[in-house]
C-alpha positions in Angstrom: 151.3 49.0 109.7 149.1 49.6 112.8 149.9 47.8 116.0 146.5 46.8 117.4 147.8 45.5 120.7 149.4 48.9 121.5 146.2 50.7 120.5 144.1 48.5 122.8 146.6 48.9 125.7 146.4 52.7 125.3 142.6 52.6 125.2 142.5 50.8 128.6 144.9 53.4 130.1 142.6 56.3 129.5 142.9 57.3 125.8 139.8 59.3 125.0 137.3 57.3 122.8 137.3 60.0 120.2 140.9 59.3 119.3 140.2 55.6 118.6 140.9 54.4 115.0 138.5 51.5 115.0 135.1 50.5 116.5 136.8 47.9 118.8 139.2 50.6 120.1 136.4 53.0 120.7 134.4 50.4 122.6 137.4 49.5 124.7 138.2 53.1 125.5 134.5 54.0 126.3 134.3 51.0 128.7 137.5 52.0 130.4 136.2 55.6 130.9 132.9 54.3 132.2 134.7 52.2 134.9 136.7 55.2 136.2 135.7 57.1 139.3 136.4 60.7 139.8 136.3 61.5 143.5 136.2 65.1 144.6 139.6 66.5 145.4 140.5 66.0 149.1 137.6 63.7 149.8 137.3 60.0 149.9 134.6 58.2 147.9 131.8 57.3 150.3 129.7 54.9 148.1 130.6 52.4 145.3 128.8 50.8 142.5 128.6 47.0 142.9 131.5 46.3 140.5 133.8 48.7 142.4 132.6 47.4 145.8 133.3 43.8 144.7 136.9 44.8 143.6 137.4 46.7 146.9 136.3 43.7 149.0 138.1 41.2 146.8 135.2 39.1 145.8 133.5 38.5 142.5 130.5 40.5 141.3 128.3 37.4 141.6 129.4 36.8 145.2 128.6 40.5 146.0 125.1 40.2 144.5 124.6 37.0 146.6 125.6 38.8 149.8 123.2 41.7 148.8 120.4 39.2 148.3 121.1 37.4 151.6 121.0 40.8 153.4 124.5 40.4 154.9 125.7 43.4 152.8 123.5 46.5 152.7 123.0 48.8 149.7 121.0 51.8 148.7 119.2 52.6 145.5 119.1 56.0 143.9 116.9 55.8 140.8 118.1 52.8 138.9 121.6 52.9 140.5 122.6 50.7 143.4 125.3 52.0 145.7 127.2 50.3 148.6 128.5 52.7 151.2 131.9 52.5 152.8 130.1 51.9 156.2 128.1 49.0 154.8 131.4 47.4 153.5 133.1 47.9 156.8 130.1 46.4 158.7 130.1 43.4 156.3 133.8 42.8 156.8 133.5 43.1 160.5 130.7 40.6 160.5 132.7 38.2 158.4 135.7 38.5 160.8 133.4 37.8 163.8 132.0 34.8 162.1 135.5 33.5 161.3 136.5 33.5 165.0 
């Protein structure tokens, strides 16, 4: 008998989607792979997608988009992708700290 919970757990830890035994497992594994970042060896990541930037800052994705809309957090667009640089995150957090004083 197949243990579905174990299969889903392994899918979220990086099991390749092509080893999935069901459509749900494949979808979970594919989503997990899509959320991974692969920085260059020896280099720090210099820009983040909104979801990753929200996690790094410690706010929700909705709150991040509100900050982008207000102009307090800067971003750049490359094609259809929106990226938030490390510098923009640092400036945003510095601004928040100054407002908090």
